[in-house]
N, C-alpha and C positions, 0 to 999 in steps of 0.2 A: 438701240433698236433692230428690229427684224427689217431690211430693207427690199427684200423680197416679196412682202405684201404692200399693195398700193392702198387698198382701204381693207376695214378688219372692222368688225364689232368686239369689243371686251375692252380687256387691258392692254397695255403694250409687253412685252418681254421685260421681266423685272430683270433690274439691274443691283437690287441692294436686297439684304437683307429686310429690310423694312419692307420693301415693297412685297415681298413673298409672306410678309407674316399679313399684309394688309388685304391680298388675294386672297388668302388661305382665312381670314376673318370673313372677310365679302361671301368665300362660299358656304360657311356654315350659316348664315345669316339669311341668306336664300335658300337655305333647305329647311331653316324653321318657317321661313314665308309661303314654300309649298306646301308644308303638311298644313299650315294654317287654312292656307286658299283650298286643299282639295277638303279639309272637314268642314269648313264653311261653305262649300259650295255642294256638299253632299247634305248636310242638313237643310241648305235651301230648298234645295232641288225635292230632296223627300219630304219636305212638309209640303211643298207645290202640289205634287202629284198623289198623296197621303195624306188628309186633315187629319187622322187618324194621331199622327205622329205631333200633332200640336201639342196634346194633352200633358206630354213629357216636357213640356219645354215650359210653363205656366206655372209660375210660383213653386216651389218648396226650397229648403234650406240645402239640400245638397247640389242644386243646380245651382241655387243663389252664390254658397261657396264655391264653386268648380269657375264660374266665370269671372268671378274677382280673384281666387288664388292664379288660376291660369295663366293670364296677363301677366302678373306679379314673375312669376317663375319664367317666363319667356324674356322679360326684361332683365332679370337678371344673368340670363343664359348668354343674352347679347352685350350688357354693359359691363359685365365684369373684365371679358376678353378686350374691349375696345379700350377700357381705362386703362388697364396693364400695357396694351399697344400704345397709349398717347403717352404714359410717363417713362416707357422704356425709351421712345423716338424722343423726348425732351431733355434727353440726358446727352451731354457731350464727354465723354469721358476720354481723358490724355489724347487728345487731339495731334497729330504728328505733323500736320498741315493745316496753315489756315489762311485763306485766300478770303479777301474782301470784295466784293460787287456792289458797286455805285450805279443806281439808275439814273438816264437821265433821258429828258424827250429828245431822240428817241434811239436811242444807242446804250449798251452797258459799256463802264470802266470795271477794270478788273485791277486789282494788285496784290501781289503774293507777300503776305504781311511779315514772309519771314525770309523774304530778300527784297527789298523795299526797292530796289533799282529794276524790279521786274513790274511792270504798269503799261497797259494796252487800251486801246479802244477797239468796242468790239460791234461791228455795223453789219446790218443785212445786207447781201449780196444781190443785186439789184436782178432784172428780168433777163435783161439784155446781155449779165454780164455770167449768168450761169452757166455751167459746163453741163455733159450729159450724166447721168445719174445723181447731180444734187438736188436739195428739196427747195424748190420756190416759199420763199418767205420763214424758210428757216437753216439757211444754209449764211454760214457769216466768213467774213475775210479775215477774222482772227479767234479761231474757237480758244477757250480755257482746257490748258492740256494737267487731268491731274492723274495721280499713280492708283492703279487697281490695288486693293486688299490693303488700303493704307487709311486708319482714321483722318476724315477731313473736315475741319470747321469752316464753314462759311458764317461769312460778317455780311453783311446788307443792309443796307440805305439809299436815298435817294438824294439828289439834287435840287430837284424841283417840285411835284406833285407824287400822288402814291403811286409806286407801282407795285408787280407780285413778280419773284422769281419761282417759276414751275417748271419741273423735270418729272412727268407722269412715270417714266421709267425707274427713277429712285425714290417715287414716293415723296418729293418735296414739292413745297410749294410756302412761300414764307411773303408777308408783306416787306416792300421796301417802305420806309416814312421817313421823311422830311424830319433833319434834326434828330433821328432816334434809330441806334446800332441792334438791328434784330440777327439774331444767329442761330444756326442747325447743325448738326452733324451727322455725315452720313460714311458708309462703306460701301465703293466700288466693286461687286465681285466679280467682274470678268473685261477684259478690252472688248472696247466697243464703241460706237460715236451716239452721244446721246443728242438727242433735240426738246428744246422745250422753247417757252415763249411767257413776254410777261401777260399774266392773268387777269389785271386788272386795269380797268377803262380808262388811258392816261391822256388821251388825244386824240387826232385827228390820225396822228399814224402810230396807234397802238399796235396794230399790227404787224409796225416795220422794228420792234422789239424780241428778234427770235434768241435763244439760247441755244449755242452749240457747246460742247464738251466732248473731246477725245481722252477715253480713257484709256491710258499706253499701261506698260509694266514697267515697274518701280526706276527699271535702268535707263529706258528712255526719258522717265519724267528726271531724272537728275542729268542726262545729256541736254535735258532742254531748260535747265535752271544754270547750267554752266556757260 
C-alpha cells in the first residue's frame, strides 16, 4: 500500500494480478456507464427543449427493439468478463504455501500449515504504543510474513462469531465462519506492506481487528520459517 498518500479516492495500489483485473473491469464498466449517462441526458434535455423530438420516441417497432436489446447487450458485455474473473479467482491451483487464519474476538491467529510449529496471535497496536510512521488501527504487533511471486492458499475460520478477512490491495475478502473452513488463493506480485481489517461487524471491538501482511522476497521468507 502506498504510504505517501494519507487520504485518497479510488482503489489502493494493486499487489496481485486479481486486483489489477478487478480494476480493469471496473474501468470498463464505468466507460459503459458514462456512455449511457451521456446518451440518456442528451435525450432528456433534447426533449425538454424541443417537444418535436418526442414524436420519435412514441411507439414503433424499431424503438421497442432498440430499448429491449440495448440493455441486454450491455449486460452481456458486463456480465461475461465479471463471471470469467469470478471463476478465475475461485480456482486455487498448486498452492505452494498454506496459511490458516483463525478469527477471534478481537484478534487474529495465524498458523503456517506446512510448518505447524509456527503459530502466533496478531493484535492491534494501541495508540500509546504507535511509533512515527505507523498507521493507527492498522498496525499489528505480529504481522503475517508471506513471500512474493508464490501461490498462497489462505484457509480461514472463526472461533466465535462471523468475521471477514479483507485485504483491498489483493482483492481478497472472505468470510470467517465458526465451524467452517473457507479458502482463497492469491499471489503477491511485489514486496510491500499490506493492510486490511475485519469487514464484518463482530462486536464492540470490531475496529481492533486489523490485518497486516509483510510481503517479502522468498529468501527472506525462508529465513523467517527457519
